C-alpha positions as CSV (number, residue, x, y, z in Angstrom):
1,M,21.0,-2.9,-36.4
2,P,21.0,-0.8,-33.2
3,H,24.3,0.4,-31.8
4,P,25.2,-1.5,-28.6
5,R,25.2,0.6,-25.4
6,E,28.3,1.3,-23.5
7,F,28.6,0.3,-19.8
8,L,27.8,3.1,-17.4
9,P,29.2,2.7,-13.9
10,L,26.7,3.8,-11.3
11,N,27.3,5.1,-7.7
12,I,25.7,2.6,-5.4
13,A,25.3,2.9,-1.6
14,V,25.0,-0.2,0.6
15,L,23.2,-0.3,3.9
16,T,23.3,-3.1,6.4
17,V,20.4,-3.1,8.8
18,S,21.3,-5.0,11.9
19,D,21.4,-4.6,15.7
20,T,24.5,-6.9,15.9
21,R,26.7,-6.6,12.8
22,T,30.0,-4.7,12.6
23,E,32.3,-4.0,9.7
24,E,34.3,-7.1,10.6
25,D,31.4,-9.5,10.4
26,D,29.1,-7.9,7.9
27,T,29.1,-10.7,5.4
28,S,26.0,-9.6,3.4
29,G,27.0,-6.0,3.1
30,G,30.5,-7.0,2.2
31,L,29.2,-9.4,-0.4
32,L,27.1,-6.6,-2.0
33,V,30.1,-4.3,-2.1
34,E,32.3,-7.0,-3.8
35,R,29.7,-7.8,-6.4
36,L,28.8,-4.2,-7.3
37,E,32.5,-3.3,-7.7
38,A,33.2,-6.5,-9.7
39,A,30.4,-5.5,-12.0
40,G,32.2,-2.1,-12.6
41,H,30.1,0.1,-10.4
42,Q,31.4,2.4,-7.7
43,L,30.6,2.2,-4.0
44,A,29.1,5.6,-3.0
45,E,29.1,4.8,0.7
46,K,28.5,1.9,3.0
47,A,26.9,2.0,6.5
48,I,25.6,-0.2,9.2
49,V,22.5,0.9,11.1
50,A,20.5,-0.5,13.9
51,D,17.1,-2.0,13.0
52,D,15.2,1.3,13.7
53,V,12.8,2.7,11.1
54,Y,13.8,6.3,11.8
55,R,17.5,5.7,11.8
56,I,17.2,3.7,8.5
57,R,15.1,6.4,7.0
58,A,17.6,9.2,8.0
59,I,20.5,7.5,6.2
60,V,18.5,6.6,3.1
61,S,17.0,10.1,3.0
62,R,20.5,11.6,3.0
63,W,21.5,9.3,0.1
64,I,18.5,10.0,-2.0
65,A,19.1,13.7,-1.6
66,D,22.6,13.3,-3.1
67,P,22.3,13.5,-6.9
68,E,25.5,11.5,-7.2
69,V,23.9,8.3,-5.6
70,H,22.1,6.3,-8.3
71,A,21.0,3.4,-6.2
72,V,20.8,2.1,-2.6
73,I,20.8,-1.6,-1.7
74,S,20.0,-2.6,1.8
75,T,20.4,-6.0,3.5
76,G,18.5,-7.0,6.6
77,G,15.4,-6.0,8.5
78,T,12.9,-7.5,5.9
79,G,11.6,-10.3,8.1
80,V,8.4,-10.5,10.2
81,T,9.8,-10.0,13.7
82,G,9.0,-6.9,15.8
83,R,12.4,-5.3,15.0
84,D,12.2,-5.8,11.2
85,G,11.3,-2.4,9.8
86,T,13.3,-1.9,6.6
87,P,10.4,-2.1,4.2
88,E,8.4,0.4,6.3
89,A,11.4,2.7,6.5
90,F,11.9,2.6,2.7
91,S,8.3,2.5,1.5
92,V,7.3,5.9,2.7
93,L,10.1,7.4,0.7
94,F,9.1,5.7,-2.6
95,D,7.8,8.0,-5.3
96,K,7.1,4.7,-7.2
97,K,7.1,1.1,-6.0
98,L,8.6,-1.6,-8.2
99,D,6.2,-4.4,-7.3
100,G,7.7,-6.9,-9.7
101,F,11.0,-6.8,-7.7
102,G,9.6,-8.4,-4.6
103,E,7.4,-10.7,-6.6
104,I,10.3,-12.1,-8.6
105,F,12.7,-12.1,-5.7
106,R,10.3,-14.4,-3.8
107,M,9.8,-16.6,-6.8
108,L,13.5,-17.0,-7.2
109,S,13.9,-17.6,-3.4
110,Y,11.2,-20.3,-3.6
111,E,13.5,-22.3,-5.9
112,E,16.2,-22.2,-3.2
113,I,14.4,-22.1,0.2
114,K,10.9,-23.4,-0.7
115,T,8.0,-22.0,1.4
116,S,10.4,-20.1,3.7
117,A,10.3,-17.5,0.9
118,I,6.9,-16.2,2.2
119,Q,8.8,-14.7,5.1
120,S,10.6,-12.3,2.8
121,R,9.3,-8.7,2.5
122,A,11.9,-7.7,-0.1
123,V,10.8,-4.5,-1.8
124,A,12.1,-1.9,-4.3
125,G,11.2,1.5,-5.6
126,V,12.3,4.9,-6.8
127,A,12.8,7.9,-4.5
128,N,13.9,11.3,-5.8
129,G,15.5,9.7,-8.9
130,T,17.3,7.0,-6.9
131,Y,16.6,3.3,-7.1
132,L,16.1,1.6,-3.7
133,F,16.3,-2.2,-3.2
134,C,15.7,-3.9,0.2
135,L,17.1,-7.4,0.4
136,P,16.9,-9.9,3.3
137,G,19.9,-10.1,5.6
138,S,21.3,-13.5,4.6
139,A,24.3,-13.8,2.2
140,G,22.2,-16.2,0.1
141,A,19.5,-13.7,-0.3
142,C,22.0,-11.0,-1.3
143,V,23.5,-13.4,-3.9
144,T,20.0,-14.1,-5.3
145,G,19.1,-10.4,-5.3
146,W,22.2,-9.1,-6.9
147,D,23.1,-11.9,-9.3
148,R,19.6,-12.7,-10.5
149,L,17.9,-9.3,-10.4
150,I,19.7,-6.1,-9.6
151,R,23.0,-6.6,-11.5
152,D,21.3,-6.8,-14.9
153,Q,18.8,-4.1,-14.2
154,L,21.6,-1.7,-13.3
155,D,23.6,-2.6,-16.4
156,L,22.9,-0.2,-19.3
157,R,23.9,-2.9,-21.8
158,V,21.2,-5.4,-20.9
159,A,18.5,-5.7,-23.5
160,P,15.7,-5.3,-24.2
161,C,15.5,-2.8,-21.3
162,N,16.9,-2.1,-17.8
163,L,16.5,0.4,-15.0
164,A,19.8,2.1,-15.7
165,M,18.6,3.4,-19.0
166,L,15.8,5.2,-17.3
167,I,18.0,7.2,-14.8
168,P,18.0,10.3,-17.0
169,R,14.2,10.3,-17.0
170,L,13.4,9.5,-13.4
171,K,12.9,13.1,-12.3
172,E,11.0,14.4,-15.4
173,S,7.6,15.9,-14.8
């Protein structure tokens, strides 16, 4: 029988993309911080940035250049309005896209919000050995994303496999 894996706390950065949110009213970003810490992970850094592709990309680029940051979770900017640019900001940084993340996120969202799920452009990928997850800005979407997808994939103990177990191999060539 295989030996059970031990929990490995990861360093996770949280980015809220919004033109209006502040630390005082950033419900979604705060929710993600609470959940990742409750799961045993460490907050690497938290930031709020305006919905501007280049400002988003600058912060995320700094985090993926830091070998101590294992994952970045963003909330906001994934809709279809003219100001929504988080997927575009993240996607050009991806070395590999995790197509299944967005597909499963929308499937789970459909259970909760029906056809409104088609408006979600949630995406995920890997950049410079760092996992990147883009969630919509609502607290409900962050609960769905963390509780039903991200939490288990960033937990080394989850079988049969998870993203956490691949961290040592993400930069191999």
